[in-house]
C-alpha positions as CSV (number, residue, x, y, z in Angstrom):
1,M,47.5,74.3,156.8
2,I,44.3,73.3,154.9
3,L,40.7,72.7,155.9
4,V,39.0,69.7,154.2
5,D,35.3,70.2,153.6
6,S,32.8,67.5,154.5
7,S,32.1,67.0,150.7
8,V,35.6,65.5,150.4
9,W,35.7,63.7,153.8
10,I,32.3,62.0,153.0
11,D,33.6,60.7,149.6
12,Y,36.8,59.6,151.3
13,F,35.1,57.6,154.0
14,N,32.7,56.1,151.5
15,G,35.7,54.9,149.4
16,K,34.7,57.1,146.4
17,K,37.7,57.7,144.2
18,T,38.0,61.3,143.0
19,S,40.8,63.6,142.3
20,K,40.1,65.3,145.7
21,T,40.0,62.1,147.7
22,D,43.1,60.8,145.9
23,W,44.9,64.1,146.7
24,L,43.7,63.9,150.4
25,D,44.9,60.4,150.7
26,S,48.3,61.3,149.3
27,V,48.9,64.2,151.7
28,L,47.6,62.7,155.0
29,G,50.4,62.8,157.5
30,I,52.4,65.1,155.2
31,K,50.5,68.3,154.9
32,P,48.9,70.0,158.0
33,I,45.2,69.5,158.0
34,I,42.7,70.9,160.5
35,I,39.2,69.8,161.4
36,G,36.5,72.2,162.4
37,D,33.3,71.7,164.5
38,L,30.9,72.3,161.6
39,I,32.7,69.8,159.3
40,L,33.1,67.3,162.1
41,A,29.3,67.4,162.7
42,E,28.5,67.1,159.0
43,V,30.8,64.2,158.5
44,L,29.9,62.2,161.6
45,Q,26.1,62.6,161.3
46,G,26.1,60.5,158.1
47,F,27.4,57.3,159.7
48,Q,24.7,54.8,160.4
49,D,26.9,52.1,161.9
50,E,28.1,52.8,165.4
51,K,31.5,51.2,164.8
52,D,32.1,53.3,161.7
53,F,31.0,56.4,163.6
54,K,33.5,55.7,166.4
55,T,36.3,54.9,164.0
56,A,35.8,58.1,161.9
57,K,35.5,60.2,165.1
58,R,38.7,58.8,166.4
59,L,40.5,59.5,163.1
60,L,39.2,63.0,162.7
61,L,40.0,64.0,166.2
62,N,43.6,63.2,165.6
63,F,43.8,66.4,163.5
64,P,44.2,69.8,165.1
65,F,40.7,71.1,165.9
66,M,39.3,74.6,165.6
67,D,35.9,76.1,166.6
68,M,34.7,77.7,163.4
69,V,31.9,80.1,164.2
70,G,31.0,82.3,167.1
71,Q,29.4,85.7,167.1
72,E,32.0,87.6,165.0
73,L,32.1,84.9,162.3
74,A,28.3,84.5,162.3
75,I,27.9,88.2,161.5
76,K,30.7,88.0,158.8
77,S,29.0,85.0,157.3
78,A,25.7,86.8,157.2
79,K,27.4,89.8,155.5
80,N,29.0,87.5,153.0
81,Y,25.7,85.8,152.3
82,R,24.1,89.2,151.7
83,I,26.9,90.3,149.4
84,L,26.3,87.2,147.2
85,R,22.5,87.7,147.3
86,K,23.0,91.3,146.0
87,K,24.9,89.8,143.1
88,G,22.0,87.4,142.4
89,I,23.7,84.4,143.9
90,T,22.0,82.2,146.4
91,V,24.2,79.7,148.2
92,R,22.1,76.6,148.9
93,K,23.5,75.9,152.4
94,T,24.2,78.6,155.0
95,I,26.8,76.3,156.6
96,D,28.9,76.5,153.4
97,V,29.0,80.3,153.7
98,M,30.1,79.9,157.3
99,I,32.8,77.4,156.4
100,G,34.0,79.7,153.5
101,T,33.9,82.7,155.8
102,F,36.0,80.9,158.4
103,C,38.6,80.1,155.7
104,I,38.6,83.6,154.4
105,N,39.0,85.1,157.8
106,H,41.8,82.8,158.9
107,Q,43.4,82.7,155.4
108,I,43.2,78.9,155.3
109,P,42.8,77.2,151.9
110,L,39.8,74.9,151.5
111,L,39.8,71.5,149.8
112,H,36.2,70.9,148.7
113,D,34.0,69.2,146.1
114,D,30.9,71.5,146.3
115,R,29.8,74.1,143.8
116,D,28.4,76.3,146.6
117,F,32.0,77.4,147.4
118,D,32.6,78.7,143.8
119,P,30.9,82.1,144.3
120,L,32.9,82.6,147.6
121,E,36.1,81.9,145.6
122,I,35.1,84.2,142.8
123,Y,33.6,87.2,144.7
124,L,35.0,86.9,148.2
125,K,38.5,85.6,147.6
126,L,38.2,82.2,149.2
127,K,41.4,80.4,148.7
128,T,41.0,76.8,147.6
129,V,43.4,73.9,147.1
130,K,44.1,73.5,143.4
131,I,44.7,70.0,142.2
């Protein structure tokens, strides 16, 4: 099972060809992919056209769904953010720390195209999909 970050989904829905979107396209229907509430919100908020929004929502909700945060994960995310700050690393988006912490906690590899996850991989043992 893998979690696909919004950085990849957004490129995918925009038709942007990258190694990550190509890989995602090649494994859809083959590898188990989950969608989480934070990623669902990030992806869907970018659609300006109502028809595209509804199509993307329908497609994304076909994947198994998991709630990603909650009290325990919020506290773990804050701790992980603080660990990185003590190392002199500032992650630009708190939501990325939450997504990374979710993956670490559930031992789910993350497919992403966002440098904010690099410190979580290096210092917090976030597993990522290697392409």
